[in-house]
C-alpha positions in Angstrom: 84.1 34.3 -10.3 84.8 38.1 -10.7 84.2 38.9 -7.0 86.0 35.8 -5.7 89.0 36.3 -8.0 89.3 40.1 -8.2 87.2 41.4 -5.3 85.1 43.6 -7.7 82.8 43.4 -10.6 84.8 44.1 -13.8 84.0 46.7 -16.5 82.9 44.8 -19.6 81.6 45.2 -23.1 80.5 42.8 -25.9 82.8 42.0 -28.7 83.6 39.0 -30.9 86.6 37.0 -31.9 87.0 35.7 -35.5 89.0 32.6 -36.4 88.1 30.8 -33.2 85.3 28.4 -32.2 83.9 27.1 -28.9 85.1 23.7 -27.7 84.5 21.6 -24.6 87.5 20.4 -22.7 87.2 17.4 -20.3 88.0 18.3 -16.7 90.8 15.9 -15.7 90.6 16.4 -11.9 87.6 14.6 -10.5 87.6 16.9 -7.4 87.4 20.0 -9.6 84.6 18.4 -11.7 82.6 17.6 -8.5 83.2 21.2 -7.2 82.1 22.7 -10.5 79.2 20.3 -11.0 80.4 19.8 -14.6 82.5 17.3 -16.5 83.9 19.8 -19.1 85.3 23.4 -19.3 83.9 25.6 -22.0 86.9 27.0 -24.0 87.9 28.3 -27.4 90.3 27.0 -30.0 92.0 28.8 -32.9 90.8 27.6 -36.3 92.1 30.4 -38.6 88.7 30.4 -40.4 87.3 33.9 -40.4 83.7 32.6 -40.5 84.3 30.9 -37.2 83.2 33.6 -34.6 83.0 33.5 -30.9 80.7 36.2 -29.3 81.6 37.2 -25.8 82.6 39.8 -23.3 85.8 41.8 -23.0 86.8 42.7 -19.4 89.0 45.5 -18.3 91.6 44.3 -15.8 94.8 45.6 -14.3 98.2 43.9 -14.7 97.9 42.5 -11.2 94.4 41.2 -12.0 95.7 39.6 -15.2 98.2 37.6 -13.0 95.3 36.6 -10.8 93.4 35.4 -13.8 96.4 33.4 -15.0 96.5 31.6 -11.6 92.7 31.0 -11.8 93.0 29.5 -15.3 96.0 27.3 -14.4 93.8 24.5 -13.0 92.1 24.3 -16.4 95.5 24.0 -18.2 94.9 27.1 -20.3 97.5 29.4 -21.8 97.0 33.1 -22.3 97.6 34.3 -25.8 97.2 37.6 -27.7 94.3 38.0 -30.1 92.6 40.6 -32.2 88.9 41.4 -31.7 86.4 42.2 -34.4 86.2 45.8 -32.9 89.9 46.2 -33.7 90.9 46.0 -30.0 93.7 43.7 -28.9 93.1 41.4 -26.0 94.3 38.3 -24.2 92.4 35.0 -24.5 92.8 31.7 -22.7 93.1 28.6 -24.9 93.5 24.9 -24.0 97.1 23.7 -23.8 96.3 19.9 -23.9 
């Protein structure tokens, strides 16, 4: 996805996000589901419970690349929202809007 969307491999590091949990979102478009070979998107949802933690990667992107990521995530009906990471960094995360 990184090479196809951004044309490069992104700089990344591990971090975690408290107050969120992993959720599975049904893919509504059958053509997208067939192309992905899956019936659901893996996503996160805000719970506000500090013991709910999602482990993952933080990617360094430019403002232009962030716009490209927004376009990529649009098909999944995600919205970009600000969030605070366990490391103290601020980031953007994509959450389900359905």
